[in-house]
CHARMM-style PDB file with segment names, atoms N, HN, CA, C and O in Angstrom:
ATOM      1  N   UNK     1     239.327 -92.133 -67.532  1.00  0.00      PROA
ATOM      2  CA  UNK     1     238.151 -92.158 -66.694  1.00  0.00      PROA
ATOM      3  C   UNK     1     237.943 -90.957 -66.053  1.00  0.00      PROA
ATOM      4  O   UNK     1     238.891 -90.425 -65.477  1.00  0.00      PROA
ATOM      5  N   UNK     2     236.705 -90.376 -66.061  1.00  0.00      PROA
ATOM      6  HN  UNK     2     235.934 -90.808 -66.530  1.00  0.00      PROA
ATOM      7  CA  UNK     2     236.413 -89.155 -65.476  1.00  0.00      PROA
ATOM      8  C   UNK     2     235.240 -89.344 -64.403  1.00  0.00      PROA
ATOM      9  O   UNK     2     234.426 -90.250 -64.581  1.00  0.00      PROA
ATOM     10  N   UNK     3     235.151 -88.583 -63.401  1.00  0.00      PROA
ATOM     11  HN  UNK     3     235.812 -87.846 -63.256  1.00  0.00      PROA
ATOM     12  CA  UNK     3     234.077 -88.779 -62.404  1.00  0.00      PROA
ATOM     13  C   UNK     3     233.514 -87.272 -62.161  1.00  0.00      PROA
ATOM     14  O   UNK     3     234.235 -86.274 -62.149  1.00  0.00      PROA
ATOM     15  N   UNK     4     232.297 -87.273 -61.995  1.00  0.00      PROA
ATOM     16  HN  UNK     4     231.711 -88.084 -62.005  1.00  0.00      PROA
ATOM     17  CA  UNK     4     231.636 -86.055 -61.531  1.00  0.00      PROA
ATOM     18  C   UNK     4     230.752 -86.075 -60.200  1.00  0.00      PROA
ATOM     19  O   UNK     4     230.163 -87.086 -59.817  1.00  0.00      PROA
ATOM     20  N   UNK     5     230.726 -84.933 -59.586  1.00  0.00      PROA
ATOM     21  HN  UNK     5     231.204 -84.111 -59.897  1.00  0.00      PROA
ATOM     22  CA  UNK     5     229.946 -84.825 -58.390  1.00  0.00      PROA
ATOM     23  C   UNK     5     228.631 -84.031 -58.699  1.00  0.00      PROA
ATOM     24  O   UNK     5     228.658 -82.962 -59.308  1.00  0.00      PROA
ATOM     25  N   UNK     6     227.572 -84.566 -58.281  1.00  0.00      PROA
ATOM     26  HN  UNK     6     227.550 -85.435 -57.785  1.00  0.00      PROA
ATOM     27  CA  UNK     6     226.214 -83.862 -58.375  1.00  0.00      PROA
ATOM     28  C   UNK     6     226.253 -83.153 -57.193  1.00  0.00      PROA
ATOM     29  O   UNK     6     226.179 -83.844 -56.177  1.00  0.00      PROA
ATOM     30  N   UNK     7     226.358 -81.862 -57.040  1.00  0.00      PROA
ATOM     31  HN  UNK     7     226.418 -81.301 -57.866  1.00  0.00      PROA
ATOM     32  CA  UNK     7     226.286 -80.978 -55.930  1.00  0.00      PROA
ATOM     33  C   UNK     7     224.966 -80.916 -55.269  1.00  0.00      PROA
ATOM     34  O   UNK     7     224.864 -80.640 -54.074  1.00  0.00      PROA
ATOM     35  N   UNK     8     223.922 -81.176 -56.059  1.00  0.00      PROA
ATOM     36  HN  UNK     8     224.005 -81.400 -57.030  1.00  0.00      PROA
ATOM     37  CA  UNK     8     222.507 -81.174 -55.522  1.00  0.00      PROA
ATOM     38  C   UNK     8     222.385 -82.523 -54.683  1.00  0.00      PROA
ATOM     39  O   UNK     8     221.536 -82.528 -53.792  1.00  0.00      PROA
ATOM     40  N   UNK     9     223.042 -83.502 -54.855  1.00  0.00      PROA
ATOM     41  HN  UNK     9     223.732 -83.497 -55.579  1.00  0.00      PROA
ATOM     42  CA  UNK     9     223.024 -84.799 -53.939  1.00  0.00      PROA
ATOM     43  C   UNK     9     224.033 -84.777 -52.988  1.00  0.00      PROA
ATOM     44  O   UNK     9     223.842 -85.430 -51.962  1.00  0.00      PROA
ATOM     45  N   UNK    10     225.067 -84.160 -53.118  1.00  0.00      PROA
ATOM     46  HN  UNK    10     225.222 -83.629 -53.951  1.00  0.00      PROA
ATOM     47  CA  UNK    10     226.303 -84.242 -52.231  1.00  0.00      PROA
ATOM     48  C   UNK    10     226.026 -83.656 -50.838  1.00  0.00      PROA
ATOM     49  O   UNK    10     225.506 -82.542 -50.765  1.00  0.00      PROA
ATOM     50  N   UNK    11     226.335 -84.325 -49.757  1.00  0.00      PROA
ATOM     51  HN  UNK    11     226.757 -85.229 -49.816  1.00  0.00      PROA
ATOM     52  CA  UNK    11     225.935 -83.843 -48.358  1.00  0.00      PROA
ATOM     53  C   UNK    11     227.316 -83.535 -47.679  1.00  0.00      PROA
ATOM     54  O   UNK    11     227.322 -83.061 -46.543  1.00  0.00      PROA
ATOM     55  N   UNK    12     228.487 -83.792 -48.346  1.00  0.00      PROA
ATOM     56  HN  UNK    12     228.482 -84.177 -49.269  1.00  0.00      PROA
ATOM     57  CA  UNK    12     229.733 -83.697 -47.750  1.00  0.00      PROA
ATOM     58  C   UNK    12     230.164 -84.654 -46.674  1.00  0.00      PROA
ATOM     59  O   UNK    12     230.858 -84.317 -45.714  1.00  0.00      PROA
ATOM     60  N   UNK    13     229.686 -85.933 -46.902  1.00  0.00      PROA
ATOM     61  HN  UNK    13     229.123 -86.207 -47.681  1.00  0.00      PROA
ATOM     62  CA  UNK    13     229.864 -86.994 -45.995  1.00  0.00      PROA
ATOM     63  C   UNK    13     231.358 -87.393 -45.933  1.00  0.00      PROA
ATOM     64  O   UNK    13     231.827 -88.002 -44.972  1.00  0.00      PROA
ATOM     65  N   UNK    14     232.081 -87.012 -47.021  1.00  0.00      PROA
ATOM     66  HN  UNK    14     231.700 -86.517 -47.802  1.00  0.00      PROA
ATOM     67  CA  UNK    14     233.569 -87.135 -47.175  1.00  0.00      PROA
ATOM     68  C   UNK    14     234.021 -88.775 -47.380  1.00  0.00      PROA
ATOM     69  O   UNK    14     235.197 -89.121 -47.266  1.00  0.00      PROA
ATOM     70  N   UNK    15     233.012 -89.650 -47.671  1.00  0.00      PROA
ATOM     71  HN  UNK    15     232.057 -89.368 -47.763  1.00  0.00      PROA
ATOM     72  CA  UNK    15     233.511 -90.975 -48.000  1.00  0.00      PROA
ATOM     73  C   UNK    15     234.397 -90.944 -49.113  1.00  0.00      PROA
ATOM     74  O   UNK    15     235.359 -91.710 -49.069  1.00  0.00      PROA
ATOM     75  N   UNK    16     234.239 -90.118 -50.219  1.00  0.00      PROA
ATOM     76  HN  UNK    16     233.457 -89.495 -50.255  1.00  0.00      PROA
ATOM     77  CA  UNK    16     235.063 -90.083 -51.269  1.00  0.00      PROA
ATOM     78  C   UNK    16     236.551 -89.551 -50.883  1.00  0.00      PROA
ATOM     79  O   UNK    16     237.607 -90.038 -51.288  1.00  0.00      PROA
ATOM     80  N   UNK    17     236.411 -88.547 -50.093  1.00  0.00      PROA
ATOM     81  HN  UNK    17     235.554 -88.151 -49.765  1.00  0.00      PROA
ATOM     82  CA  UNK    17     237.830 -87.979 -49.705  1.00  0.00      PROA
ATOM     83  C   UNK    17     238.582 -88.747 -48.891  1.00  0.00      PROA
ATOM     84  O   UNK    17     239.810 -88.676 -48.913  1.00  0.00      PROA
ATOM     85  N   UNK    18     237.975 -89.492 -48.158  1.00  0.00      PROA
ATOM     86  HN  UNK    18     236.977 -89.550 -48.141  1.00  0.00      PROA
ATOM     87  CA  UNK    18     238.702 -90.565 -47.343  1.00  0.00      PROA
ATOM     88  C   UNK    18     239.241 -91.797 -48.258  1.00  0.00      PROA
ATOM     89  O   UNK    18     240.324 -92.320 -47.997  1.00  0.00      PROA
ATOM     90  N   UNK    19     238.502 -92.197 -49.249  1.00  0.00      PROA
ATOM     91  HN  UNK    19     237.622 -91.772 -49.461  1.00  0.00      PROA
ATOM     92  CA  UNK    19     238.820 -93.251 -49.967  1.00  0.00      PROA
ATOM     93  C   UNK    19     239.793 -92.989 -51.058  1.00  0.00      PROA
ATOM     94  O   UNK    19     240.654 -93.820 -51.346  1.00  0.00      PROA
ATOM     95  N   UNK    20     239.670 -91.805 -51.697  1.00  0.00      PROA
ATOM     96  HN  UNK    20     238.971 -91.130 -51.463  1.00  0.00      PROA
ATOM     97  CA  UNK    20     240.548 -91.229 -52.767  1.00  0.00      PROA
ATOM     98  C   UNK    20     240.959 -89.778 -52.658  1.00  0.00      PROA
ATOM     99  O   UNK    20     240.605 -88.901 -53.446  1.00  0.00      PROA
ATOM    100  N   UNK    21     241.747 -89.608 -51.595  1.00  0.00      PROA
ATOM    101  HN  UNK    21     242.034 -90.321 -50.955  1.00  0.00      PROA
ATOM    102  CA  UNK    21     242.038 -88.094 -51.449  1.00  0.00      PROA
ATOM    103  C   UNK    21     242.898 -87.507 -52.336  1.00  0.00      PROA
ATOM    104  O   UNK    21     243.136 -86.303 -52.237  1.00  0.00      PROA
ATOM    105  N   UNK    22     243.456 -88.254 -53.284  1.00  0.00      PROA
ATOM    106  HN  UNK    22     243.263 -89.232 -53.365  1.00  0.00      PROA
ATOM    107  CA  UNK    22     244.221 -87.684 -54.469  1.00  0.00      PROA
ATOM    108  C   UNK    22     243.261 -87.248 -55.629  1.00  0.00      PROA
ATOM    109  O   UNK    22     243.637 -86.595 -56.602  1.00  0.00      PROA
ATOM    110  N   UNK    23     241.858 -87.724 -55.396  1.00  0.00      PROA
ATOM    111  HN  UNK    23     241.553 -88.255 -54.606  1.00  0.00      PROA
ATOM    112  CA  UNK    23     241.089 -87.227 -56.513  1.00  0.00      PROA
ATOM    113  C   UNK    23     239.938 -86.493 -56.152  1.00  0.00      PROA
ATOM    114  O   UNK    23     239.269 -85.921 -57.012  1.00  0.00      PROA
ATOM    115  N   UNK    24     239.597 -86.455 -54.732  1.00  0.00      PROA
ATOM    116  HN  UNK    24     240.140 -86.921 -54.033  1.00  0.00      PROA
ATOM    117  CA  UNK    24     238.590 -85.741 -54.285  1.00  0.00      PROA
ATOM    118  C   UNK    24     239.023 -84.779 -53.044  1.00  0.00      PROA
ATOM    119  O   UNK    24     239.966 -85.061 -52.304  1.00  0.00      PROA
ATOM    120  N   UNK    25     238.348 -83.794 -52.926  1.00  0.00      PROA
ATOM    121  HN  UNK    25     237.582 -83.566 -53.527  1.00  0.00      PROA
ATOM    122  CA  UNK    25     238.526 -82.985 -51.716  1.00  0.00      PROA
ATOM    123  C   UNK    25     237.112 -82.250 -51.362  1.00  0.00      PROA
ATOM    124  O   UNK    25     236.171 -82.266 -52.155  1.00  0.00      PROA
ATOM    125  N   UNK    26     237.065 -81.664 -50.213  1.00  0.00      PROA
ATOM    126  HN  UNK    26     237.830 -81.651 -49.569  1.00  0.00      PROA
ATOM    127  CA  UNK    26     235.958 -80.947 -49.921  1.00  0.00      PROA
ATOM    128  C   UNK    26     236.299 -79.452 -50.044  1.00  0.00      PROA
ATOM    129  O   UNK    26     237.305 -78.961 -49.530  1.00  0.00      PROA
ATOM    130  N   UNK    27     235.334 -78.715 -50.808  1.00  0.00      PROA
ATOM    131  HN  UNK    27     234.517 -79.114 -51.225  1.00  0.00      PROA
ATOM    132  CA  UNK    27     235.468 -77.309 -50.916  1.00  0.00      PROA
ATOM    133  C   UNK    27     235.126 -76.515 -49.567  1.00  0.00      PROA
ATOM    134  O   UNK    27     234.927 -77.162 -48.539  1.00  0.00      PROA
ATOM    135  N   UNK    28     235.061 -75.214 -49.564  1.00  0.00      PROA
ATOM    136  HN  UNK    28     235.223 -74.688 -50.399  1.00  0.00      PROA
ATOM    137  CA  UNK    28     234.790 -74.385 -48.413  1.00  0.00      PROA
ATOM    138  C   UNK    28     233.423 -74.587 -47.976  1.00  0.00      PROA
ATOM    139  O   UNK    28     233.139 -74.383 -46.796  1.00  0.00      PROA
ATOM    140  N   UNK    29     232.431 -75.021 -48.924  1.00  0.00      PROA
ATOM    141  HN  UNK    29     232.662 -75.186 -49.883  1.00  0.00      PROA
ATOM    142  CA  UNK    29     231.022 -75.238 -48.435  1.00  0.00      PROA
ATOM    143  C   UNK    29     230.821 -76.660 -48.107  1.00  0.00      PROA
ATOM    144  O   UNK    29     229.667 -77.069 -47.971  1.00  0.00      PROA
ATOM    145  N   UNK    30     231.962 -77.565 -47.945  1.00  0.00      PROA
ATOM    146  HN  UNK    30     232.899 -77.233 -48.055  1.00  0.00      PROA
ATOM    147  CA  UNK    30     231.861 -78.989 -47.675  1.00  0.00      PROA
ATOM    148  C   UNK    30     231.142 -79.765 -48.543  1.00  0.00      PROA
ATOM    149  O   UNK    30     230.457 -80.695 -48.114  1.00  0.00      PROA
ATOM    150  N   UNK    31     231.222 -79.452 -49.936  1.00  0.00      PROA
ATOM    151  HN  UNK    31     231.778 -78.698 -50.284  1.00  0.00      PROA
ATOM    152  CA  UNK    31     230.878 -80.248 -51.029  1.00  0.00      PROA
ATOM    153  C   UNK    31     232.177 -80.946 -51.691  1.00  0.00      PROA
ATOM    154  O   UNK    31     233.235 -80.333 -51.831  1.00  0.00      PROA
ATOM    155  N   UNK    32     232.017 -82.093 -52.025  1.00  0.00      PROA
ATOM    156  HN  UNK    32     231.157 -82.590 -51.911  1.00  0.00      PROA
ATOM    157  CA  UNK    32     233.029 -82.842 -52.828  1.00  0.00      PROA
ATOM    158  C   UNK    32     233.324 -82.267 -54.151  1.00  0.00      PROA
ATOM    159  O   UNK    32     232.429 -82.011 -54.957  1.00  0.00      PROA
ATOM    160  N   UNK    33     234.650 -82.050 -54.394  1.00  0.00      PROA
ATOM    161  HN  UNK    33     235.377 -82.258 -53.740  1.00  0.00      PROA
ATOM    162  CA  UNK    33     235.109 -81.575 -55.840  1.00  0.00      PROA
ATOM    163  C   UNK    33     236.117 -82.675 -56.222  1.00  0.00      PROA
ATOM    164  O   UNK    33     236.747 -83.378 -55.432  1.00  0.00      PROA
ATOM    165  N   UNK    34     236.165 -82.706 -57.578  1.00  0.00      PROA
ATOM    166  HN  UNK    34     235.653 -82.135 -58.220  1.00  0.00      PROA
ATOM    167  CA  UNK    34     237.200 -83.427 -58.077  1.00  0.00      PROA
ATOM    168  C   UNK    34     238.388 -82.631 -58.409  1.00  0.00      PROA
ATOM    169  O   UNK    34     238.352 -81.601 -59.082  1.00  0.00      PROA
ATOM    170  N   UNK    35     239.456 -83.165 -57.897  1.00  0.00      PROA
ATOM    171  HN  UNK    35     239.485 -84.002 -57.350  1.00  0.00      PROA
ATOM    172  CA  UNK    35     240.887 -82.457 -58.206  1.00  0.00      PROA
ATOM    173  C   UNK    35     241.696 -83.220 -59.172  1.00  0.00      PROA
ATOM    174  O   UNK    35     242.785 -82.733 -59.478  1.00  0.00      PROA
ATOM    175  N   UNK    36     241.367 -84.249 -59.661  1.00  0.00      PROA
ATOM    176  HN  UNK    36     240.482 -84.644 -59.413  1.00  0.00      PROA
ATOM    177  CA  UNK    36     242.248 -84.949 -60.632  1.00  0.00      PROA
ATOM    178  C   UNK    36     241.195 -85.224 -61.778  1.00  0.00      PROA
ATOM    179  O   UNK    36     240.295 -86.016 -61.499  1.00  0.00      PROA
ATOM    180  N   UNK    37     241.208 -84.731 -62.874  1.00  0.00      PROA
ATOM    181  HN  UNK    37     241.939 -84.088 -63.101  1.00  0.00      PROA
ATOM    182  CA  UNK    37     240.542 -84.959 -64.011  1.00  0.00      PROA
ATOM    183  C   UNK    37     241.344 -84.796 -65.398  1.00  0.00      PROA
ATOM    184  O   UNK    37     241.774 -83.736 -65.853  1.00  0.00      PROA
ATOM    185  N   UNK    38     241.457 -86.139 -65.999  1.00  0.00      PROA
ATOM    186  HN  UNK    38     241.108 -87.000 -65.630  1.00  0.00      PROA
ATOM    187  CA  UNK    38     240.889 -87.349 -65.684  1.00  0.00      PROA
ATOM    188  C   UNK    38     241.701 -87.924 -64.402  1.00  0.00      PROA
ATOM    189  O   UNK    38     242.719 -87.456 -63.892  1.00  0.00      PROA
ATOM    190  N   UNK    39     241.023 -88.976 -64.061  1.00  0.00      PROA
ATOM    191  HN  UNK    39     240.196 -89.357 -64.475  1.00  0.00      PROA
ATOM    192  CA  UNK    39     241.374 -89.761 -62.737  1.00  0.00      PROA
ATOM    193  C   UNK    39     242.690 -90.617 -63.341  1.00  0.00      PROA
ATOM    194  O   UNK    39     242.713 -91.289 -64.372  1.00  0.00      PROA
ATOM    195  N   UNK    40     243.719 -90.398 -62.433  1.00  0.00      PROA
ATOM    196  HN  UNK    40     243.700 -89.852 -61.595  1.00  0.00      PROA
ATOM    197  CA  UNK    40     245.006 -91.189 -62.766  1.00  0.00      PROA
ATOM    198  C   UNK    40     244.657 -92.779 -62.791  1.00  0.00      PROA
ATOM    199  O   UNK    40     243.861 -93.232 -61.968  1.00  0.00      PROA
ATOM    200  N   UNK    41     245.205 -93.509 -63.645  1.00  0.00      PROA
ATOM    201  HN  UNK    41     245.851 -93.141 -64.313  1.00  0.00      PROA
ATOM    202  CA  UNK    41     244.701 -95.003 -63.853  1.00  0.00      PROA
ATOM    203  C   UNK    41     245.119 -95.608 -62.495  1.00  0.00      PROA
ATOM    204  O   UNK    41     244.350 -96.495 -62.124  1.00  0.00      PROA
ATOM    205  N   UNK    42     246.028 -95.377 -61.760  1.00  0.00      PROA
ATOM    206  HN  UNK    42     246.652 -94.657 -62.061  1.00  0.00      PROA
ATOM    207  CA  UNK    42     246.244 -95.854 -60.446  1.00  0.00      PROA
ATOM    208  C   UNK    42     245.233 -95.647 -59.387  1.00  0.00      PROA
ATOM    209  O   UNK    42     245.172 -96.360 -58.385  1.00  0.00      PROA
ATOM    210  N   UNK    43     244.357 -94.549 -59.655  1.00  0.00      PROA
ATOM    211  HN  UNK    43     244.407 -93.970 -60.469  1.00  0.00      PROA
ATOM    212  CA  UNK    43     243.403 -94.235 -58.688  1.00  0.00      PROA
ATOM    213  C   UNK    43     242.019 -94.806 -59.093  1.00  0.00      PROA
ATOM    214  O   UNK    43     241.075 -94.683 -58.312  1.00  0.00      PROA
ATOM    215  N   UNK    44     241.870 -95.418 -60.271  1.00  0.00      PROA
ATOM    216  HN  UNK    44     242.637 -95.518 -60.905  1.00  0.00      PROA
ATOM    217  CA  UNK    44     240.524 -95.768 -60.671  1.00  0.00      PROA
ATOM    218  C   UNK    44     239.897 -96.657 -59.799  1.00  0.00      PROA
ATOM    219  O   UNK    44     238.755 -96.397 -59.423  1.00  0.00      PROA
ATOM    220  N   UNK    45     240.515 -97.757 -59.385  1.00  0.00      PROA
ATOM    221  HN  UNK    45     241.444 -97.969 -59.690  1.00  0.00      PROA
ATOM    222  CA  UNK    45     239.822 -98.568 -58.228  1.00  0.00      PROA
ATOM    223  C   UNK    45     239.272 -97.960 -57.023  1.00  0.00      PROA
ATOM    224  O   UNK    45     238.182 -98.259 -56.535  1.00  0.00      PROA
ATOM    225  N   UNK    46     240.172 -96.996 -56.522  1.00  0.00      PROA
ATOM    226  HN  UNK    46     241.057 -96.753 -56.919  1.00  0.00      PROA
ATOM    227  CA  UNK    46     239.703 -96.377 -55.334  1.00  0.00      PROA
ATOM    228  C   UNK    46     238.506 -95.380 -55.722  1.00  0.00      PROA
ATOM    229  O   UNK    46     237.644 -95.106 -54.887  1.00  0.00      PROA
ATOM    230  N   UNK    47     238.487 -94.890 -56.915  1.00  0.00      PROA
ATOM    231  HN  UNK    47     239.187 -95.112 -57.593  1.00  0.00      PROA
ATOM    232  CA  UNK    47     237.308 -93.958 -57.196  1.00  0.00      PROA
ATOM    233  C   UNK    47     235.938 -94.867 -57.464  1.00  0.00      PROA
ATOM    234  O   UNK    47     234.824 -94.437 -57.165  1.00  0.00      PROA
ATOM    235  N   UNK    48     236.137 -96.075 -58.017  1.00  0.00      PROA
ATOM    236  HN  UNK    48     237.042 -96.424 -58.260  1.00  0.00      PROA
ATOM    237  CA  UNK    48     234.940 -97.013 -58.105  1.00  0.00      PROA
ATOM    238  C   UNK    48     234.483 -97.258 -56.732  1.00  0.00      PROA
ATOM    239  O   UNK    48     233.269 -97.254 -56.532  1.00  0.00      PROA
ATOM    240  N   UNK    49     235.214 -97.451 -55.855  1.00  0.00      PROA
ATOM    241  HN  UNK    49     236.200 -97.455 -56.018  1.00  0.00      PROA
ATOM    242  CA  UNK    49     234.918 -97.693 -54.325  1.00  0.00      PROA
ATOM    243  C   UNK    49     234.198 -96.614 -53.676  1.00  0.00      PROA
ATOM    244  O   UNK    49     233.309 -96.814 -52.849  1.00  0.00      PROA
ATOM    245  N   UNK    50     234.643 -95.301 -54.113  1.00  0.00      PROA
ATOM    246  HN  UNK    50     235.366 -95.138 -54.785  1.00  0.00      PROA
ATOM    247  CA  UNK    50     234.122 -94.134 -53.709  1.00  0.00      PROA
ATOM    248  C   UNK    50     232.747 -93.906 -54.238  1.00  0.00      PROA
ATOM    249  O   UNK    50     231.862 -93.464 -53.505  1.00  0.00      PROA
ATOM    250  N   UNK    51     232.546 -94.194 -55.480  1.00  0.00      PROA
ATOM    251  HN  UNK    51     233.265 -94.553 -56.075  1.00  0.00      PROA
ATOM    252  CA  UNK    51     231.279 -94.124 -56.139  1.00  0.00      PROA
ATOM    253  C   UNK    51     230.257 -95.039 -55.403  1.00  0.00      PROA
ATOM    254  O   UNK    51     229.134 -94.616 -55.128  1.00  0.00      PROA
ATOM    255  N   UNK    52     230.626 -96.188 -55.115  1.00  0.00      PROA
ATOM    256  HN  UNK    52     231.539 -96.531 -55.338  1.00  0.00      PROA
ATOM    257  CA  UNK    52     229.950 -97.274 -54.519  1.00  0.00      PROA
ATOM    258  C   UNK    52     229.507 -96.966 -53.257  1.00  0.00      PROA
ATOM    259  O   UNK    52     228.414 -97.350 -52.838  1.00  0.00      PROA
ATOM    260  N   UNK    53     230.429 -96.170 -52.495  1.00  0.00      PROA
ATOM    261  HN  UNK    53     231.316 -95.858 -52.835  1.00  0.00      PROA
ATOM    262  CA  UNK    53     230.266 -96.000 -51.061  1.00  0.00      PROA
ATOM    263  C   UNK    53     229.551 -94.679 -50.695  1.00  0.00      PROA
ATOM    264  O   UNK    53     229.281 -94.402 -49.526  1.00  0.00      PROA
ATOM    265  N   UNK    54     229.248 -93.859 -51.761  1.00  0.00      PROA
ATOM    266  HN  UNK    54     229.467 -94.084 -52.711  1.00  0.00      PROA
ATOM    267  CA  UNK    54     228.518 -92.502 -51.428  1.00  0.00      PROA
ATOM    268  C   UNK    54     227.254 -92.858 -51.049  1.00  0.00      PROA
ATOM    269  O   UNK    54     226.615 -93.659 -51.732  1.00  0.00      PROA
ATOM    270  N   UNK    55     226.743 -92.307 -49.916  1.00  0.00      PROA
ATOM    271  HN  UNK    55     227.262 -91.656 -49.361  1.00  0.00      PROA
ATOM    272  CA  UNK    55     225.425 -92.577 -49.409  1.00  0.00      PROA
ATOM    273  C   UNK    55     224.232 -91.884 -50.100  1.00  0.00      PROA
ATOM    274  O   UNK    55     223.059 -92.251 -50.039  1.00  0.00      PROA
ATOM    275  N   UNK    56     224.706 -90.864 -50.740  1.00  0.00      PROA
ATOM    276  HN  UNK    56     225.659 -90.566 -50.789  1.00  0.00      PROA
ATOM    277  CA  UNK    56     223.735 -89.975 -51.599  1.00  0.00      PROA
ATOM    278  C   UNK    56     223.789 -90.366 -53.076  1.00  0.00      PROA
ATOM    279  O   UNK    56     222.923 -89.901 -53.818  1.00  0.00      PROA
ATOM    280  N   UNK    57     224.690 -91.146 -53.549  1.00  0.00      PROA
ATOM    281  HN  UNK    57     225.393 -91.524 -52.947  1.00  0.00      PROA
ATOM    282  CA  UNK    57     224.842 -91.439 -54.962  1.00  0.00      PROA
ATOM    283  C   UNK    57     225.129 -90.125 -55.742  1.00  0.00      PROA
ATOM    284  O   UNK    57     224.553 -89.816 -56.785  1.00  0.00      PROA
ATOM    285  N   UNK    58     226.051 -89.413 -55.139  1.00  0.00      PROA
ATOM    286  HN  UNK    58     226.518 -89.664 -54.292  1.00  0.00      PROA
ATOM    287  CA  UNK    58     226.312 -87.962 -55.717  1.00  0.00      PROA
ATOM    288  C   UNK    58     227.476 -88.201 -56.744  1.00  0.00      PROA
ATOM    289  O   UNK    58     227.769 -87.269 -57.493  1.00  0.00      PROA
ATOM    290  N   UNK    59     228.109 -89.304 -56.823  1.00  0.00      PROA
ATOM    291  HN  UNK    59     227.871 -90.061 -56.215  1.00  0.00      PROA
ATOM    292  CA  UNK    59     229.307 -89.481 -57.757  1.00  0.00      PROA
ATOM    293  C   UNK    59     228.842 -90.403 -59.015  1.00  0.00      PROA
ATOM    294  O   UNK    59     228.041 -91.327 -58.873  1.00  0.00      PROA
ATOM    295  N   UNK    60     229.369 -90.088 -60.128  1.00  0.00      PROA
ATOM    296  HN  UNK    60     230.019 -89.338 -60.243  1.00  0.00      PROA
ATOM    297  CA  UNK    60     229.081 -90.836 -61.169  1.00  0.00      PROA
ATOM    298  C   UNK    60     230.233 -90.888 -62.092  1.00  0.00      PROA
ATOM    299  O   UNK    60     231.044 -89.963 -62.067  1.00  0.00      PROA
ATOM    300  N   UNK    61     230.381 -91.858 -62.888  1.00  0.00      PROA
ATOM    301  HN  UNK    61     229.722 -92.610 -62.909  1.00  0.00      PROA
ATOM    302  CA  UNK    61     231.544 -92.163 -63.651  1.00  0.00      PROA
ATOM    303  C   UNK    61     231.129 -91.528 -65.217  1.00  0.00      PROA
ATOM    304  O   UNK    61     230.031 -91.697 -65.747  1.00  0.00      PROA
ATOM    305  N   UNK    62     232.069 -90.903 -65.704  1.00  0.00      PROA
ATOM    306  HN  UNK    62     232.961 -90.765 -65.273  1.00  0.00      PROA
ATOM    307  CA  UNK    62     231.811 -90.315 -66.874  1.00  0.00      PROA
ATOM    308  C   UNK    62     232.869 -90.587 -67.815  1.00  0.00      PROA
ATOM    309  O   UNK    62     233.967 -90.079 -67.588  1.00  0.00      PROA
ATOM    310  N   UNK    63     232.698 -91.365 -68.914  1.00  0.00      PROA
ATOM    311  HN  UNK    63     231.806 -91.778 -69.099  1.00  0.00      PROA
ATOM    312  CA  UNK    63     233.755 -92.008 -69.797  1.00  0.00      PROA
ATOM    313  C   UNK    63     233.806 -90.916 -70.923  1.00  0.00      PROA
ATOM    314  OT1 UNK    63     234.570 -91.051 -71.879  1.00  0.00      PROA
TER     315      UNK     63
END
């Protein structure tokens, strides 16, 4: 599984980094970035939760 961040939509709310810190972090501009590509199998459920929780729908699954 892969996940992408739409930087045009991301507001840096950090829901994703709080839910899946091993997959997401905020960069110097406070935008989410993916730090684990592909997503480790054991993190996939947390990433799915992060995708659902993103208030700006900035995260999407890319298979």
